[in-house]
C-alpha positions in Angstrom: 34.9 98.6 88.5 31.8 97.1 87.7 31.1 95.6 84.5 34.9 96.4 83.9 37.4 94.4 82.5 38.8 91.6 84.5 42.4 92.4 85.0 43.4 89.3 87.4 46.0 87.5 85.8 47.1 89.8 83.3 50.2 91.1 85.0 53.4 89.7 82.9 56.7 92.0 84.0 55.0 94.1 85.9 53.3 95.6 82.8 49.3 95.3 82.3 47.7 95.2 79.3 44.5 95.1 78.3 43.4 94.6 74.8 39.4 95.7 74.7 37.1 94.1 72.0 38.7 95.7 68.8 41.2 97.9 71.4 45.5 97.4 70.6 46.9 98.4 73.6 50.9 99.1 73.8 52.4 96.8 76.1 55.2 99.2 77.2 53.3 102.2 78.3 49.8 100.9 78.5 47.9 103.5 75.8 46.2 102.7 72.3 46.7 105.9 71.0 48.7 106.6 68.2 47.1 102.9 66.6 48.6 103.7 63.4 52.2 103.4 65.0 51.5 100.2 66.9 53.4 96.7 65.8 52.4 93.1 66.2 55.3 90.7 67.2 54.5 87.5 64.9 55.7 85.2 67.6 54.1 86.3 70.8 51.3 88.7 69.5 52.8 91.5 71.8 51.9 95.4 70.9 54.3 97.7 70.8 54.4 101.9 69.7 57.3 102.2 67.4 58.3 105.0 69.9 57.9 102.9 72.7 60.4 99.9 71.2 63.5 98.9 73.1 65.2 99.1 69.8 63.6 102.4 67.7 62.9 101.7 64.2 61.6 104.2 61.9 59.6 101.4 59.9 57.8 98.6 61.2 58.5 95.5 58.7 55.8 93.3 57.5 56.3 90.8 60.1 58.2 92.3 62.9 59.7 90.5 66.4 59.6 92.4 69.7 63.2 92.5 71.7 62.3 89.3 73.7 61.6 87.0 71.2 64.6 88.3 69.0 66.6 87.8 72.0 65.3 84.7 72.7 65.9 83.4 69.2 69.6 84.2 69.5 69.8 83.0 72.9 68.2 79.2 71.8 70.7 76.3 72.3 71.1 74.8 68.7 70.8 71.0 68.3 
């Protein structure tokens, strides 16, 4: 695809997520539709639709953490 975005190296957990200039794409479904329903993780900067989230939520809090960041925070060793 000449002139398109270079997606080499953007594969993580079998999902490709490309954020073009000014466009936010859901990390789970790969769609940028319904941008008003896409949350942004405060820790890892991932983007997910409210209806694609592993833990569904009706209201997205101002500071939201994705499932992976929540899980990592809960399993991190304590010093």
